[in-house]
C-alpha positions as CSV (number, residue, x, y, z in Angstrom):
1,M,13.2,19.7,-9.6
2,E,13.0,23.2,-11.1
3,I,16.8,23.3,-11.5
4,R,16.8,20.1,-13.5
5,I,14.0,21.4,-15.7
6,K,16.1,24.5,-16.5
7,V,19.3,22.6,-17.0
8,L,18.2,19.4,-18.6
9,G,14.8,20.1,-20.0
10,K,11.3,19.0,-19.1
11,E,11.5,15.5,-20.6
12,H,15.0,14.4,-19.6
13,P,14.9,11.1,-17.6
14,D,16.6,12.7,-14.6
15,T,14.0,15.6,-14.6
16,L,11.2,13.0,-14.8
17,E,12.7,11.1,-11.8
18,S,12.8,14.4,-9.8
19,M,9.2,15.1,-10.6
20,A,8.3,11.6,-9.6
21,M,9.9,12.0,-6.2
22,V,7.8,15.1,-5.6
23,A,4.7,13.1,-6.6
24,K,5.7,10.3,-4.2
25,A,6.1,12.8,-1.4
26,Y,2.6,14.0,-2.1
27,M,1.3,10.5,-2.0
28,H,2.9,9.9,1.4
29,Q,1.1,13.0,2.6
30,G,-2.2,12.0,1.2
31,R,-2.2,14.9,-1.3
32,W,-3.7,12.8,-4.0
33,N,-4.8,15.5,-6.5
34,E,-1.3,17.1,-6.6
35,A,0.3,13.6,-6.8
36,E,-2.0,12.8,-9.7
37,E,-1.2,15.9,-11.7
38,I,2.5,15.4,-11.5
39,T,2.4,11.6,-12.0
40,M,0.3,11.9,-15.2
41,R,2.8,14.4,-16.6
42,V,5.6,12.0,-15.8
43,V,3.8,9.0,-17.3
44,D,3.0,10.9,-20.5
45,A,6.6,12.2,-20.9
46,S,8.2,8.9,-20.0
47,S,6.0,7.0,-22.5
48,R,7.2,9.3,-25.3
49,V,10.9,9.5,-24.2
50,L,11.5,6.0,-22.9
51,G,8.6,3.9,-24.3
52,T,5.5,2.5,-22.7
53,D,7.3,-0.8,-21.9
54,H,10.2,0.8,-20.1
55,L,10.5,-0.1,-16.4
56,A,10.5,3.6,-15.3
57,T,7.3,4.2,-17.2
58,L,5.6,1.0,-15.8
59,R,6.5,2.0,-12.3
60,K,4.9,5.5,-12.7
61,M,1.9,3.9,-14.3
62,S,1.6,1.7,-11.2
63,W,1.8,4.8,-9.0
64,L,-1.0,6.4,-10.9
65,G,-3.2,3.4,-10.4
66,L,-2.5,3.6,-6.6
67,I,-3.5,7.3,-6.7
68,Y,-6.8,6.5,-8.6
69,S,-7.5,3.8,-6.0
70,S,-6.9,6.2,-3.1
71,Q,-9.2,8.8,-4.8
72,G,-12.0,6.2,-5.0
73,R,-11.7,5.9,-8.8
74,L,-11.7,2.2,-8.6
75,Q,-12.6,1.2,-12.2
76,E,-9.8,3.4,-13.5
77,A,-7.5,2.0,-10.9
78,E,-8.3,-1.6,-11.8
79,D,-8.0,-1.0,-15.5
80,L,-4.6,0.6,-15.1
81,A,-3.3,-1.9,-12.5
82,F,-4.4,-4.9,-14.7
83,R,-2.6,-3.3,-17.7
84,V,0.6,-2.8,-15.7
85,V,0.5,-6.5,-14.5
86,E,0.2,-7.8,-18.0
87,M,2.9,-5.5,-19.3
88,T,5.4,-6.3,-16.6
89,K,4.7,-10.1,-17.0
90,R,5.4,-9.8,-20.7
91,T,8.4,-7.5,-20.4
92,L,10.1,-8.6,-17.1
93,G,8.7,-12.1,-16.4
94,K,6.2,-13.4,-13.8
95,E,8.5,-13.4,-10.8
96,H,10.3,-10.1,-11.4
97,P,10.0,-7.9,-8.2
98,D,8.2,-5.2,-10.2
99,T,5.7,-7.7,-11.6
100,L,5.0,-9.0,-8.1
101,E,4.6,-5.4,-6.9
102,S,2.1,-4.7,-9.6
103,M,0.2,-7.8,-8.7
104,T,0.0,-6.6,-5.1
105,D,-1.4,-3.3,-6.2
106,L,-4.0,-5.0,-8.3
107,A,-5.0,-7.2,-5.3
108,S,-5.4,-4.1,-3.2
109,T,-7.8,-2.6,-5.8
110,Y,-9.7,-5.9,-6.0
111,R,-10.2,-5.7,-2.2
112,K,-11.8,-2.3,-2.5
113,L,-14.1,-3.7,-5.2
114,D,-15.1,-6.6,-2.9
115,R,-13.6,-9.1,-5.4
116,W,-12.2,-11.2,-2.6
117,Q,-11.4,-14.4,-4.5
118,D,-9.5,-12.4,-7.2
119,A,-7.6,-10.6,-4.5
120,E,-6.8,-13.8,-2.6
121,A,-5.5,-15.6,-5.7
122,L,-3.0,-12.7,-6.4
123,D,-2.0,-12.4,-2.7
124,V,-1.3,-16.1,-2.3
125,E,0.7,-16.2,-5.6
126,V,2.8,-13.2,-4.7
127,M,3.4,-14.3,-1.1
128,Q,4.6,-17.7,-2.1
129,A,6.9,-16.3,-4.8
130,R,8.4,-13.8,-2.3
131,K,8.8,-16.4,0.4
132,T,10.7,-18.7,-2.0
133,K,12.9,-15.9,-3.5
134,L,13.4,-13.6,-0.6
135,G,12.7,-15.5,2.7
136,L,10.0,-15.0,5.3
137,E,11.6,-11.9,7.0
138,H,12.2,-9.8,3.9
139,P,10.1,-6.6,4.0
140,N,8.4,-7.4,0.7
141,T,7.4,-10.8,1.9
142,L,5.9,-9.2,5.0
143,I,3.9,-6.8,2.7
144,S,2.5,-9.9,1.0
145,I,1.6,-11.5,4.3
146,A,-0.1,-8.4,5.6
147,S,-1.9,-8.0,2.3
148,L,-3.3,-11.6,2.5
149,A,-4.4,-10.9,6.1
150,L,-6.4,-7.9,4.8
151,T,-8.1,-10.2,2.2
152,Y,-8.9,-12.8,4.8
153,R,-10.3,-10.1,7.1
154,G,-12.6,-8.9,4.3
155,Q,-13.9,-12.4,3.8
156,G,-14.7,-12.7,7.5
157,R,-12.0,-15.4,7.9
158,W,-10.9,-13.9,11.2
159,K,-8.7,-16.7,12.6
160,E,-6.6,-16.9,9.4
161,A,-6.4,-13.1,9.3
162,E,-5.3,-12.9,12.9
163,E,-2.6,-15.5,12.4
164,L,-1.1,-13.7,9.5
165,G,-1.6,-10.3,11.1
166,V,0.4,-11.4,14.2
167,I,3.2,-12.8,12.0
168,A,3.4,-9.6,10.0
169,M,3.4,-7.3,13.1
170,E,5.9,-9.3,15.2
171,T,8.3,-9.9,12.3
172,R,8.2,-6.3,11.3
173,K,9.0,-5.3,14.9
174,K,12.0,-7.6,14.8
175,V,13.2,-6.6,11.3
176,L,12.2,-3.0,10.9
177,G,11.6,-1.8,14.5
178,E,8.5,-0.9,16.4
179,E,8.3,2.7,15.1
180,H,8.7,1.9,11.3
181,P,5.6,3.0,9.3
182,D,5.1,-0.6,8.0
183,T,5.1,-1.9,11.6
184,L,2.4,0.7,12.4
185,I,0.3,-0.4,9.5
186,S,0.5,-4.0,10.9
187,M,-0.5,-2.7,14.3
188,S,-3.6,-0.9,12.9
189,T,-4.5,-4.0,10.8
190,L,-4.3,-6.4,13.7
191,A,-6.3,-4.0,16.0
192,I,-9.0,-4.0,13.4
193,I,-9.0,-7.8,13.1
194,W,-9.2,-8.1,16.9
195,K,-12.1,-5.7,16.9
196,G,-13.9,-7.8,14.3
197,Q,-13.4,-10.9,16.5
198,G,-14.9,-9.1,19.5
199,H,-11.6,-8.7,21.4
200,N,-12.5,-5.1,22.1
201,E,-10.1,-4.4,25.0
202,E,-7.1,-5.7,23.1
203,A,-8.1,-3.9,20.0
204,V,-8.5,-0.5,21.7
205,K,-5.1,-1.0,23.5
206,L,-3.2,-1.8,20.3
207,M,-4.9,1.0,18.3
208,N,-4.2,3.5,21.0
209,K,-0.5,2.5,20.8
210,C,-0.6,2.9,17.0
211,V,-2.2,6.4,17.3
212,Q,0.5,7.5,19.8
213,L,3.4,6.2,17.6
214,R,1.9,7.6,14.3
215,T,1.4,11.0,16.0
216,Q,5.0,10.9,17.0
217,I,6.5,9.6,13.8
218,L,4.1,10.8,11.1
219,G,2.6,13.8,12.8
220,P,-1.0,14.5,14.1
221,S,-2.3,15.7,10.7
222,H,-1.1,12.8,8.6
223,H,-3.9,10.9,6.9
224,L,-2.9,7.6,8.5
225,T,-2.7,9.2,11.9
226,L,-6.2,10.7,11.4
227,S,-7.6,7.4,10.2
228,S,-6.3,5.6,13.3
229,M,-7.6,8.3,15.6
230,K,-11.1,8.0,14.0
231,A,-11.2,4.3,14.5
232,L,-10.0,4.6,18.1
233,N,-12.5,7.3,19.0
234,D,-15.4,5.4,17.3
235,W,-14.5,2.3,19.4
236,K,-14.3,4.2,22.6
237,L,-17.7,5.8,21.9
238,E,-19.1,2.4,21.1
239,S,-17.9,1.1,24.4
240,L,-19.6,4.0,26.2
241,D,-22.9,3.3,24.4
242,I,-22.7,-0.4,25.4
243,A,-22.0,0.5,29.0
């Protein structure tokens, strides 16, 4: 990144992409403040150089919304995500992959705001569009299925959530492999669904497997590994209290 800044300048599109990749790495590590700082710089520069409606700018705006959401700044996240959805619809069309991705991001923020019906409407629309255009086993379709499972879980619709959770996990195992990060997300989600249904033994067993694989693949200090560990430890302590 530093070399490109020196050679090409701070606002050259290639420099901005290099900065964005650093921000994305920070996002994967859960280093949200550092990711925010760089992404804001990229969005500001990209808006000036390429324009607000440019695909590269819209994508980085979407990232910034995800960062806000992960920081708990939900109103800012919703405002930005909604803006990106409207802009991508107008610029790219309703069924463009980036439009569907932005709708998925907005649905995620709606879940955090307990706006379940709004989240469900977006999840269903995106899932149906992706099934039609990409097929059931495409990774992006599976993201939509998993997203809708989370929305059903939040509504207490456990059976529907379980059905979609199983589809997402088993298909991801088949298409991506058991150790892929997306498969591990599905494992964690399904374990939580089973816990909510009272299937405690199955939930603990699956979450334990998720923790082991995340520790191996992502590392013991990764924020997703730590989140899974906390859930597993809480469930084990709960079982001891009941006993």
